[in-house]
C-alpha angles and dihedrals in degrees: 000000000000130000108238124192119191123216100210109213100139110244090000095055121125146183128252106205112201133187144081115302095021091133089060089057093046096102095054094046093044094045090051090051104042105023112202098343112131122248134206116206116215121190141141136257093257097051099036095075092050105042116002097089093052093048093046092048092052092049092048095047089055093050096252109157120228119212094218131316124323116278112235117199129188113274121242144069091280089070089072088083140115090251096057091040089055091046092050094047090047091054095045095046090044088063090066092244124188127209090263091069115108123208119217117207111208112182144039132318096295094057091041094051095043096047093043090056093046087052092050094055107028109102085351091292139000127186116248139187127217121223102176118195102182128071090237094054093043096055099033131003099041091057126068106032101263110146133167153101141265125252131190086262096062148303122308094353093140118052151088142244103250117158121217125236093230141354118214109194109188106192092192089063089068092071085078093059120109108246092248092057091048088054092049091056090047088065089065092048090054089049092068092056093045096051102043118347117062089172091060090046090055090048088053092051087057100036106025093105090058090050091049092050092050099247101174105228094044091047094050091050093048092049095044096048090047093049091046091051093052095041089056094051093044091050090056096042116016099174101038101254093136136342096021089069086078089073087069090071105143092005100100090060091034098054090050090053091050090050092050092058093044094249092286129145095271087088125023122208094252091047090054091049089051090054091044094051089054091050091047088056089045091055090045091053091044090054088047092242093127137023114281093240096056095083091053092049090054093045091049091056094045091049091049090055090048103253123137114262100177133046087238089066089071108086123223099015131115109198125215117199096206090049089053093048088052091054091048089053087060096055116129089235092064111120127186088353091303126120116232113222129189108220133170141224089205143319107331094006105102124157139168122257138179133181092060114163109253091219090060089052091048090050091054091050092050093048093048093072 
């Protein structure tokens, strides 16, 4: 029995299939969905040795045709670039693809975002399937159709909304994650409780250690609840014109932190989000929107799990407040020159806000060290 969450977008709706061993069922599910259309699997050199053979065996056993060998890209955030996008498109187009070709993204958020964007623009639009292998990708980036790449001006500034045909979230695959990457994904799980589900957040305070350690039932529940929360929001606001902006909780600060370190491994995306969520609560408390003890409650949980909670927790980085403010000013959610923040009146009570005094934001950045 699998947990299946439906992303309801009328004729473009799709299922998220969640549970241990889902990669082994990929062939049957993909074949049922696409028939005899050919696929191209795209992955990275970290994931390929772990999961590519199992995925290819499942596809082959179900009679799913491959248009050439899998494409294996370098692992890491820097793969979300114009250069790698061009190389991927050149490889795909060089195979003489038709619009019936389906791309399959096997990997974490970097591969999912890049392959999704390539699918959106190749031949003016190909179908694609997400097979996320990180916790962060399973609960966040593989769901909702946001695709894109980074530029020197900021994160995810070039991209497209392009929904997948199917998401296959194999929770057993998470056992191969390095502990640090598992923790980074947990930050996105916590986010769903903090923005709109105080009960789920309380459950995480009690069971977060089991999720972190990969206990199967706890992990499946965490992924399923997270995906259901995101599916509901995406179904209401596919292109982030309203409620979907809540999913950026912690990201306005977090993306600035990532830009400041050049998107390198000193700070993973989920770690940046964890820091950003703490700062979002700091700003909320500073503006007297939430009780002053809420930021420390959140930080206590994140610290217990093992995530960074202060900028000083990031080794080898000297933070400059003015530089961070400059990065925030380039955020894609800026409108009329004003930064959009997601703040909170308490656990599970997030909302969007603008016209925030820059001096207050600077003070939060200064105090987060």
